[in-house]
Structures are given as C-alpha cells and as structure tokens.
C-alpha positions in Angstrom: -16.2 -38.7 23.1 -15.2 -41.3 25.2 -11.9 -42.5 26.0 -12.8 -46.2 24.3 -13.2 -44.5 21.0 -10.7 -42.1 21.1 -8.3 -45.5 21.4 -9.9 -46.8 18.3 -9.6 -43.9 16.3 -6.0 -43.6 17.5 -5.6 -47.5 16.1 -7.4 -46.6 12.9 -5.1 -43.1 12.2 -1.7 -45.2 13.8 -2.3 -47.8 10.3 -3.7 -44.8 8.2 -0.1 -42.6 9.3 2.3 -45.9 9.4 1.9 -47.9 6.3 4.3 -46.3 3.6 2.8 -44.3 0.7 3.5 -41.4 -1.6 4.3 -38.8 1.1 6.9 -40.8 3.6 8.3 -42.2 0.0 8.5 -38.4 -0.9 9.8 -37.5 2.6 12.6 -39.8 2.9 14.0 -38.5 -0.7 14.1 -35.3 0.5 15.7 -36.6 3.4 18.5 -38.3 1.6 19.1 -35.4 -0.7 18.7 -32.0 1.1 18.5 -33.5 5.0 16.1 -33.4 7.7 15.1 -29.3 7.2 13.6 -29.8 4.1 12.5 -33.0 4.7 10.2 -31.2 7.4 9.1 -28.6 5.0 7.9 -31.5 2.4 6.4 -33.4 5.5 4.1 -29.9 6.3 3.0 -29.7 2.9 1.8 -33.0 3.1 -0.1 -32.6 6.7 -1.3 -29.2 5.5 -3.6 -31.2 2.3 -4.2 -34.4 4.5 -5.7 -32.3 7.1 -7.8 -29.8 4.8 -8.7 -33.2 3.5 -10.0 -34.2 6.7 -11.8 -31.2 7.6 -13.9 -31.0 4.5 -14.6 -34.7 5.5 -15.8 -33.9 8.7 -18.0 -30.8 7.4 -19.2 -33.6 4.9 -17.9 -31.9 2.2 -16.0 -35.2 1.8 -18.6 -36.7 1.0 -19.7 -35.0 -1.7 -16.5 -35.4 -3.3 -15.5 -38.9 -3.2 -19.2 -39.8 -4.2 -18.6 -37.9 -7.2 -16.6 -39.6 -10.2 -15.4 -36.9 -12.2 -14.3 -35.4 -9.1 -12.5 -38.2 -7.8 -11.1 -39.1 -11.1 -9.5 -35.6 -11.9 -7.7 -36.2 -8.2 -6.7 -39.5 -8.9 -5.1 -38.9 -12.5 -3.3 -35.2 -11.1 -1.9 -37.6 -8.3 -0.8 -40.0 -10.7 0.8 -38.0 -13.2 2.5 -35.8 -10.6 4.3 -39.1 -9.2 4.5 -40.4 -12.4 6.6 -36.8 -13.4 8.6 -37.0 -10.0 10.0 -40.7 -11.2 10.7 -39.8 -14.7 12.3 -36.9 -13.0 14.5 -38.8 -10.7 15.2 -41.4 -13.1 16.7 -39.5 -15.6 18.6 -37.3 -13.0 22.7 -36.9 -14.3 24.3 -37.1 -10.7 26.5 -39.2 -10.0 27.4 -38.7 -6.6 26.3 -36.7 -3.8 29.4 -35.6 -2.5 29.4 -32.3 -4.5 26.3 -31.7 -4.3 26.0 -31.0 -0.3 25.6 -27.7 -0.9 22.3 -28.3 -2.3 21.2 -28.6 1.2 21.5 -25.2 1.7 21.8 -23.6 -1.7 18.8 -25.9 -3.4 15.1 -25.2 -4.3 13.4 -23.2 -1.2 11.9 -23.8 1.3 8.3 -23.4 -0.4 9.2 -25.6 -2.8 9.3 -28.5 -1.0 6.5 -27.5 1.0 4.4 -27.2 -2.3 6.1 -31.0 -3.5 4.5 -32.0 -0.1 1.0 -30.3 -0.7 0.1 -31.8 -4.2 1.1 -35.3 -3.7 -0.8 -35.5 -0.3 -4.0 -33.4 -1.8 -3.9 -35.6 -4.7 -4.3 -39.2 -3.0 -8.1 -39.8 -3.5 -7.6 -42.5 -0.9 -7.0 -39.9 2.0 -10.4 -38.3 0.8 -12.3 -42.4 0.8 -10.8 -42.9 4.0 -11.9 -40.0 5.9 -15.0 -39.8 3.8 -15.8 -43.9 5.5 -13.5 -42.6 8.9 -15.9 -40.1 10.6 -19.1 -41.4 10.5 -18.1 -44.2 12.7 -16.6 -42.3 15.4 -19.0 -38.9 15.3 -21.1 -38.3 18.2 -24.1 -36.0 16.9 -25.4 -35.7 20.3 -21.9 -34.2 21.6 -20.2 -30.7 20.7 -18.8 -31.2 17.2 -16.4 -29.0 17.4 -14.5 -30.1 20.0 -14.6 -33.3 18.5 -13.1 -32.1 15.5 -10.4 -30.9 17.9 -9.4 -34.0 19.0 -9.6 -35.7 15.9 -7.8 -33.3 14.0 -5.0 -33.0 16.9 -4.6 -36.3 17.1 -4.0 -37.0 13.2 -1.8 -34.3 12.8 1.1 -35.7 15.8 0.6 -38.8 14.5 0.9 -38.3 10.6 3.9 -35.8 11.1 5.8 -37.9 13.5 5.8 -40.8 10.7 6.0 -38.3 7.8 9.7 -37.3 10.1 10.0 -40.4 10.6 10.8 -41.6 7.2 12.5 -38.5 6.7 15.1 -39.1 9.4 15.7 -42.4 7.9 16.4 -40.5 4.2 18.6 -38.5 5.7 20.7 -41.3 8.0 21.3 -43.0 4.6 22.6 -40.4 2.7 25.7 -40.7 4.3 26.4 -44.2 2.6 24.9 -42.4 -0.2 28.0 -40.0 -0.4 30.3 -42.8 -2.0 30.8 -42.2 -6.0 28.1 -43.6 -8.0 25.6 -44.0 -5.2 23.3 -41.1 -6.3 22.9 -42.8 -9.7 21.5 -46.1 -8.2 19.1 -44.2 -6.0 17.8 -41.9 -8.5 16.9 -45.2 -10.6 15.8 -47.1 -7.5 13.5 -44.0 -6.3 12.4 -43.0 -10.0 11.0 -46.5 -10.9 9.4 -46.5 -6.8 7.0 -43.1 -7.8 6.5 -44.6 -11.4 5.2 -47.7 -10.1 3.4 -45.5 -7.3 1.7 -43.5 -9.8 0.8 -46.2 -11.9 -0.8 -48.1 -9.1 -3.2 -44.7 -7.8 -3.7 -44.7 -11.6 -6.2 -47.5 -10.6 -7.5 -46.6 -7.0 -11.0 -46.7 -7.0 -14.0 -45.3 -4.4 -14.7 -49.2 -4.0 
C-alpha cells in the first residue's frame, strides 16, 4: 500500500466519520444526560459494531450481506425501529429538569446498557455495509499482504471514528450545563425524540443503490 492510497482512504473515512448520523446523535445525547464516561461506553459500542462490518466487508462477507435483499431489509428495519423506539421514549419522558437527576451519571443505566445502545445503533445502519462494501475494493491491493492492509485500514478507521464520536459526546457534555435550568430537560427530550424518530423514518427509506 502506498502513502497516496492511504491518504485517499483517510479522506473517504473522514467524510464518513465526521458526518453526523444516528451514532453521533446518540453519543451526544448520552453526553448530555450522563457525561463523558457513559458517552464513551456508547461510542465503544457503536465502534465495535461498525468495525465488525468493516471486517466482514474486508473478507468478502460484506458483499454477500449487501447483495441480499432480505438481510439488507432486516438490518434497515431493525435500525429504523430502534431509532424510533428511542425517539418515542425520549419524547414521552416526564422529566422536567436535569438538576435533580445528575445522580444518573453514577446511578443510571450500567455501562453495558450504554454499550449495547451504541452497538445496536451502529450495527443496524445499512449504509455502513454499503459504504464499506463499495469502499474497500478500491483501495485493496490483492498482490500485497492483505492482513497488513487490513490492520492499516481498520486502525485508521477506529482512531477517526472514535475521535469524532467522542467529539460529539464532548459537545453534549458541555451543553448539559445549559440544560440544568428548570424546564429545559423537557425541551431537550422533545427535540432529541423528534430527531431520533425522523432519523428512523429516514433510515427506513434507505436502499442499496
């Protein structure tokens, strides 16, 4: 692999990871409600899922998954349904303020719950499957060591994806101070609930083309 090929790969991954999506929105929301640490667990869950998709795509299994209409549709609707569920849960929350609930940072859902939230959202995004299936063939050199190429591609993606997810988590954690005012928790829950439902509805329209 040449430095030039790796540079083009970095640009492609930068576009993918920097663009706001369901995982970044989820991490930002976790940052607001539970702080940086719980947001990190969510980010790691999403990162794990997308890294698995990356690995499957590299081995060629991603092509099979992406080409299967049934599997693609199941993944699409799983992701859409889960995002809509999160949106409805947030939208119907009775919480009026975060002032009394800052104990959630230490006494809220376990780290595994946050990790699972991130994993489901990351794994159920069919666009990630299509992206990596279409991306890797353009950068892989079949005459070179495939394992070494995989390590470079995967490590580059992991660093960039985690960095951006933690950036969104940081934004959420910082904005939480504004949300300490009375009544703003309700406004935030309505806003994020609407965004999650909209994201789910948009994801349901995704296609392989």
